[in-house]
KEVEX-935525 format. One line per 5 residues: their letters; for each residue x, y, z of N, C-alpha, C. Coordinates in Angstrom, 2 decimals, decimal comma, padded with zeros to 5 digits. Atoms other than C-alpha are relative to their C-alpha. Example, Ala and Ser with C-alpha at 12.3 -4.5 7.8 and 13.67 -1.06 7.14 Angstrom:
2
AS	000,89:-001,19:000,00:012,30:-004,50:007,80:000,90:001,20:000,00 ~ -000,82:-001,19:-000,06:013,67:-001,06:007,14:-000,77:001,09:000,73
This chain:
59
MQYTV	000,80:-000,30:001,13:003,65:-005,84:013,55:-001,26:-000,81:000,07 ~ 001,29:000,66:000,08:000,01:-006,66:013,06:-000,54:000,09:-001,44 ~ 000,54:000,10:001,38:-001,49:-007,83:009,74:-001,50:-000,33:000,09 ~ 001,45:000,26:000,02:-005,22:-007,72:008,95:-000,42:-000,04:-001,50 ~ 000,55:000,04:001,34:-007,07:-008,77:005,78:-001,26:000,83:000,07
LSDGR	001,13:-000,90:000,02:-009,60:-006,05:004,96:-001,11:-000,55:-000,92 ~ 001,17:000,49:000,76:-013,05:-006,59:003,39:000,18:000,22:-001,51 ~ -000,25:-000,28:001,39:-011,82:-005,08:000,09:001,15:-000,85:-000,56 ~ -001,11:000,85:000,43:-008,99:-007,66:-000,10:001,37:000,54:000,27 ~ -001,30:-000,58:-000,32:-006,21:-005,32:000,93:000,55:-000,57:001,27
IRVEA	-000,66:000,42:-001,21:-003,73:-006,21:003,62:000,41:001,27:000,80 ~ -000,40:-001,19:-000,81:-003,34:-003,67:006,45:001,12:-000,43:000,97 ~ -001,14:000,23:-000,89:-000,05:-003,56:008,33:000,00:001,18:000,96 ~ -000,12:-001,00:-001,03:000,10:-001,71:011,64:001,23:-000,32:000,83 ~ -001,26:000,21:-000,71:003,38:-001,23:013,44:000,40:001,31:000,72
VNFGE	-000,62:-001,17:-000,58:005,47:001,16:015,51:001,42:000,10:-000,50 ~ -001,30:-000,23:000,61:008,49:002,63:013,82:000,69:001,16:000,72 ~ -000,69:-000,99:-000,82:010,88:004,48:016,15:-001,00:000,83:000,83 ~ 000,98:-000,67:-000,87:007,93:005,29:018,48:-001,18:000,57:-000,69 ~ 001,12:-000,54:000,79:005,63:006,42:015,68:-000,87:-001,13:-000,51
KIRID	000,90:001,02:000,49:002,54:004,35:014,92:-000,22:000,24:-001,51 ~ 000,18:-000,08:001,43:002,19:003,59:011,21:-001,08:-001,00:-000,39 ~ 001,05:000,89:000,54:-000,64:002,04:009,22:000,05:000,13:-001,53 ~ -000,12:000,04:001,47:-000,18:001,05:005,57:-000,84:-001,13:-000,54 ~ 000,79:001,03:000,66:-002,56:-000,87:003,29:000,70:-000,41:-001,28
FELDC	-000,61:000,51:001,20:-001,23:-003,06:000,51:-001,08:-000,67:-000,87 ~ 000,90:000,70:000,96:-003,20:-004,11:-002,61:000,89:-001,02:-000,72 ~ -000,82:001,04:000,62:-001,92:-007,43:-003,90:-000,63:-000,53:-001,27 ~ 000,41:000,61:001,22:-002,10:-009,03:-007,30:000,58:-001,46:000,07 ~ -000,43:001,34:-000,19:-001,94:-012,85:-006,82:-000,34:-000,90:-001,20
QDERC	000,22:000,92:001,13:-001,54:-015,39:-009,65:000,97:-001,22:000,19 ~ -000,87:001,21:-000,07:-000,23:-018,97:-009,62:000,72:-000,12:001,34 ~ -000,55:000,06:-001,37:000,36:-018,95:-005,83:001,15:000,95:000,23 ~ -001,00:-001,06:-000,22:002,58:-015,83:-006,10:-000,77:001,31:000,04 ~ 000,60:-001,30:-000,16:001,63:-012,39:-004,98:000,99:001,12:-000,20
KINDI	-000,81:-001,22:000,16:003,03:-008,98:-005,97:-000,79:001,18:000,56 ~ 000,65:-001,20:-000,48:002,26:-005,63:-004,39:-000,30:000,84:-001,23 ~ 000,49:-000,74:001,12:000,10:-003,76:-006,89:-000,08:001,50:000,36 ~ 000,11:-001,41:-000,44:-000,33:-000,52:-004,85:000,18:000,05:001,53 ~ -000,21:-000,26:-001,39:000,46:000,96:-001,46:-000,86:001,18:000,37
FAPQS	000,87:-001,04:-000,46:-002,00:003,14:000,45:000,46:000,48:001,36 ~ -000,48:-000,52:-001,24:-000,59:005,41:003,17:-000,33:001,48:000,22 ~ 001,29:000,69:000,22:-003,39:006,70:003,21:-000,42:-000,02:-001,47 ~ 000,42:-000,14:001,43:-003,63:007,69:-000,55:000,81:-001,02:-000,82 ~ -000,61:000,98:000,95:-002,69:005,47:-003,51:001,39:000,56:-000,46
YKKEL	-001,38:-000,34:000,38:001,10:005,65:-004,00:000,09:-000,08:-001,57 ~ -000,02:000,25:001,47:000,59:004,38:-007,61:-000,60:001,18:-000,73 ~ 000,61:-001,15:000,64:-001,80:007,20:-008,52:000,86:001,27:000,15 ~ -000,84:-001,19:-000,17:000,50:009,80:-007,02:001,19:-000,05:-000,95 ~ -001,12:000,12:000,95:003,43:008,53:-009,14:-000,46:000,27:-001,41
IEIVK	000,53:-000,26:001,35:001,27:008,54:-012,28:-000,19:001,51:-000,22 ~ 000,24:-001,46:000,10:000,32:012,19:-011,61:001,33:000,75:-000,11 ~ -001,33:-000,65:000,08:003,96:013,16:-011,07:000,60:-000,14:-001,40 ~ -000,53:000,24:001,31:005,01:011,57:-014,34:-000,80:000,78:-001,07 ~ 000,90:-000,66:000,96:002,00:012,99:-016,20:000,25:001,50:-000,05
HERC	-000,16:-001,44:-000,06:002,62:016,56:-015,05:001,44:000,45:000,14 ~ -001,43:-000,23:-000,07:006,42:016,26:-014,80:000,40:000,94:001,15 ~ -000,36:-000,79:-001,22:006,49:017,74:-011,28:-000,57:-000,72:001,23 ~ 000,46:000,58:-001,28:006,13:016,72:-007,65:-000,99:000,90:000,65
């Protein structure tokens, strides 16, 4: 696995999963020396996709 800090503050993880190359960006929310994942981008915002599913009650 390779980790990179991007200019927008996200963390990019690149790896190979069962022969398939993957790249996922994580947006972190850090406070008091603790960080939580705020959103996952693979490549679109997972958080926004979930909000749309709930809002429209369909996938």
